[in-house]
N, C-alpha and C positions, 0 to 999 in steps of 0.2 A: 504493500497503499505505500504511494508517494506521501513524503513527509508532509505536504500540504495537507492532506486530507486528512492523514490523524490527528494533524491540531484542530483541525477543525471540529470530527466527530469527540476529541473532549471536550472542546469549548460547548458542542452542544449539550453534550452531559452534562459541565459541571449550570449549563442555562438551564438546562431541565432540575436539574438537583434544587436549585434556589427555586424556582418555580412553585416544585412540590405535589401541585393537583390544578383540575382543574376542574370547574364545577359541574356537578352531576345534571343531565338533560334525561326526563323524559322523553318517549319517544311511541308513537301508534299509529303503526301506516300494515304492513304487510307484517311486521312483524312488532308485539308489544315491549319495551322494555326502559330500563335507564343506564343510560349511559355515563362511564368521568373516569378520567386517565389520573393516575399518580406515577410518582417517580419508582421505578422498578430499583432496587441500587446493583440489584444480576445480573441486568441487564444496562443499565446504567443511561437510562432514560424511559423518559414518559408511557408508558403501555393503558391499554385502555384496558378496564372491566363493565362487563356487560354485567347485569341480573334480571332474565327473564320474569316477563310478567304472564305469559301466554296460559298458565295454568289459573288463572285469575277471569271469572266469567264475566261480561257483559262490559262494554265499553265505557260507561259510568264508572261503575265500580273499578275497572284499570287506572284512568284517568286518576278518581280518589286515591286510591294506593298507591300509584306513583307518585304524586305530588306531595304526598306527603313522606314519602321512600327517600326524597331530591331532598327534603328539609332535614330528616335524620340524618342522612349522610350527609349533606354539607356540614351540617354542627361537627361530625364526629371529625371531619379533614381539618375544619376550624381550631378541634384539639388537639389536634396532629397525629390520629389515626392514619395508617398505611395498610393496604389489604394487603400488599404484598409482602410487607415483610413480619403481620400479623399471623398469616399461614406457617411462617417458617417458628417464629420466637413469640406464640401466644402468651405466654405468660408476662413479659415484655409491656403485654398492651393492659395489664391489671391498672386497673386506678389506681395512682399513688396516692390518695385518702385511706385506701383499702389497705393498702403494702400499709402504711401509717401506724393503724388500728392491729395488722396482723403483728406489728411489729410491737408493740406494746404489749397486745396479749401474751409475748416471748418471753419478752423483759420482765412479767409477771409471775409467768412459771420458773424461771427461773430462780426467782426471788421463793420462792414456793418450795422448790427443791434444793434450798440451802445452796445452789449456785452462784450465787450471787449478792452482794450486800447492800440492804434498805435504802442504803444514802448512793450508791449508783444511779440504782432501780430511778432515782429521784432525780438525779444529776441526767440523766439520759433522757426521760419524759419530759425534763424541761427544755432540752437542749432540742427537742422532737416538736414540740409545741410552738419554741421562737421558729423553728423551718419551719413549717404550717402558717403560722402567723403573717410573717416576714411575705411567703406568695400568696396568701391572700390579701394581702395588704398595697403588695405593690406589683397585683395582677400577673404574675408571673405565668407566663405558659406552661404548665406542670401539670397535665391529667393525667397523663399516662407515665408510670414509672420508667419507662426507655429515656421518659427525654430530665432524668436526672442525668445529664452531664457534667461535662469537664469545666462550659461556661457558665452553669448553674451552681455547683458549689464553689467558681469564683466567685461572682455574684453575692453571694452570702454570705463568706466571710469576711467582705468588704464591708457589708450591711453590718454584721457583728465589729466589724472592728473600728470602723470610719462611721458609718450611721451612729450605731448605738456608743462609739465615745468608749468601747473596751479595752482593754491593756492589752497590751499583745500576748499576754499571759491566756488570758482569755480565748484570743481568738485562736493559740496552740490548744487550748482543752477540747473549741467550738471541731476543731479539726480532726483533731484523735478521737471526735466521739464519729464525726464522719466517717471515717475510718473504719467504724466498727459497722457505723448505722448500713455503708455499703457492702461491707464484707457478707453481712445478714441476706441484703438482697441479691448479691452476686453469685452466693450460691442457693438462692432458688429461686434463678432464670428470670427474676426479676427485671436482669438489667445484666447487658452480655459484656463489659468491661467493666473496670475499676476506674471512678471520674477523679478521685481521689489522690490516683499515681503518681500523680507529675507535682501534686502539694507535699511540702515538707515543711516541719514546725523553723516557725523562723527564731534564732540563737538570739538571746537577749544580751546586749551587753552591761559589761558589772552587774551581773547577776547578783543579787542580795535579797535574802527573805526579809520580810515584813517584820519582821522581831528580833531582839538581841538579849544574849543570856543577858541576866541578873547580877550584879556585882553583889559584893558578899555585906556590904553595908547596908545592901537594900532590904539584902534577905531576913538580916535580922531584926530589920526594921517590921518586916511583916511579918516575923515569928513572935513577935513581940506585940501585936496589934491585933491578931486573931485568936491567941492567947488572953486577950483581954474584951473581946466584942467575940466571937465567932468560933470555938472549940471546932465543931466537928466540921466546919469547913478548910480548916487548919488540918485534918483527917487528907480533906479530899486534893490539898495540895501536896500533901505529903504522899498521899498513891500515886500521884503523876512525879512528883522531886523522885521516891529513892525508888517505887515500883516499876515507874516511866509506863503505867498504864492509863492509853488516851481516853480522852474526856468520853468518848462514847460506850469505850469498854467499863468505865467506872459507874455511866447508868444503868450498866444492868449486873453491875456485883450485887452478890447478895448477905447475909449474915454467914451463911453456911458455906460458901467456898471457903473461908479463912480455915486452916490450921493452925489451934492453940500450940497442940502437944510440938508439931511439925515445926511450927514459925514457915506457914508456906499461904502462897493462897493458888486456887486452883484458876484457870479461867478456862471457860467454854468457847469450845470454835465455832459453835451458832451466833457468838456477842464479839470475836475477835476480826481483826484486820486481815489476817491469812486464811479464816478461818479453822487455826488450828488448835488444838489443846494447848497448855503450857499451864507451868507449874513456876510461880517465883519465888522467892526468897524474901520475907515478912522480916524487915530489919527490927530491933528489942525496943526501939523506940518508938516507932511508930504503934509493933503491937502494946506499947505500953499506956501507948496514950487510946488507942481503940478500949484497955482493960480499963481505964479511969473515964471512958465515958458512958462504961459501959454495952457497950455495942450487944455483946453476948450474952445478955440477958434477955435478948431480942429472939423470936422463933428466927431457927435459920431461915425458913423461905421468903424471907423480910429485906425486902430493898437495902442497900447499905446506906443508900444518900437519897431520901424521900424529901420530902415537906421539910424545907429549912434544913436540909442537907444529913438531916437524924432519919434511925432506922425506918425506915417504912411499906406498909404491904402495898402502897401505891407507888409506880413507877416514876418517875420523872427524868423528861430527858434532858439530856447532857449542855445546851443550851443554858439550861439556870446557872453552871459555874461558869461562862463564858460573862452574862447579866452580870450577877454577883461582882466578880473582878472590877468588869469595867464603871458599875454603878457605888459603889463601894471601895471596894478594896484600892483599886489605880490614884479614884477621887482622896480618900485620904490619908494616903502616902504621898498625893502630889506626881504618881509616877512619871515618865514618859507613855506617850499609846503605844513607842515599840516594845515595853513590856506586858505580852500578853500570857495569859493564864497558862497557854501551851510550851511558852516561852520555860515555866519552872522544867519542864522536860526535856529540854535543851538543856539550862545551867545543869540539871543533876546530873546529865550524862557527862559533861564538859568536866563537874567537879571532880565526880566519880575517877576520871582518866588523870586527872590532876594530883590525887591523892595516891597516885600510881597503884594503884586497882588493877587487876591483870585487866586484859584487852580484852582474854574470851570470857571472862569474869562478867566483863560490863555489857561485851556482843549477847549472852544469855539474859541476863535480868531484861536488857532490853528489847529482847528478840528480835534482833537482826538478823538478815540473813544472812549476812557476809562482814568478817571483819572491817572489808571498805569502808562500808556505812559505817559503823562504830568507831572509825578510824577520822572519819568527816571534822568530827567534832573533838579531836585531840586538840587543845590548846599547841601552839607555836613555841610556845616556852617552853612548853616539856617532850619536844618532836627530840629530843637528844639520844644518846648512845646507855645502853642499857646498862646501868650498872651489874647485873647478874652476868649477862653475857661476857663482860670483858675481862673476869677471874675465869671463865670454863675452857678448859683445855680436854680433849677427850683423849681413846686411845691409842690413833692413826700420828 
């Protein structure tokens, strides 16, 4: 084929793909049918499709049915329907809203099977709701699942980052969720390729946590203030600072989870971040405070931190720990906003390492998956030669 003809054919194919389709028309002569053209990606051009109506008896009935069919087909074409693709990949023509509802059902099923945390389900559901609200608000042409493509992903990420004025971290969080959402759709045949594949997390320069390690002097002030005003909340601070129990995990702690004899706390996998059971050492001074507060005089099924942070039969959310810290503790001690309740955990790990506690011991107490994670907390001023190793010599 001459080069000129080949280029001409490619140009026509590109034009046809841009046009996409032509309006359907009703025909009633020797044959009765509705005909329309749509871009056939396999052939690279617009192809005509006929829907015969000869089985309908009576000219009037044929015309009425044909005109209604023209309206329905036109609406489907406007929404992105393509008969040639549908015949090859029918699941890609599942309505996007239907896919979203199925995805939500999938998330809640994972949660019921203890395969996803409640916070993750809530976060993923929130991201999905924002996506659907954006689609409706901006009138995005996203009717069928196959239309969820690279361009749509880019537009949505820009909406999150620029229009909603969120941080780069939030933009990255949404992209991470989009990748899991697209994986779900790809595995089920709702899309034929991953539209997030070319997008990556944007690295933030000068990355720094929004919280700081609390200095020793301020820790002493905190202890003195809580000793006078709320010793039960002091116990909560101990749990985070010495046992490294996360606030969410703390909210599920029960009196029966503690062993006075063994001086341990048993964490149940259903409530932990990594879904694993764990046994944590209970320091003597923490156990002493629990005894002084009469914690073990309560039934074993009582939550350790109920109303007023006292043992109770009623569950209280982890939000109460942060609220009390922000509204009472931080204001009373005139603390910087960078000293958060969760700073107690960072500070506890750092100070335990600073006290020359073996890093493996700290790793196990903090339930880190790797020493590398624990080492992040190691202060630079103690990253020096280990005296135990300096004098060691083996048999070689």
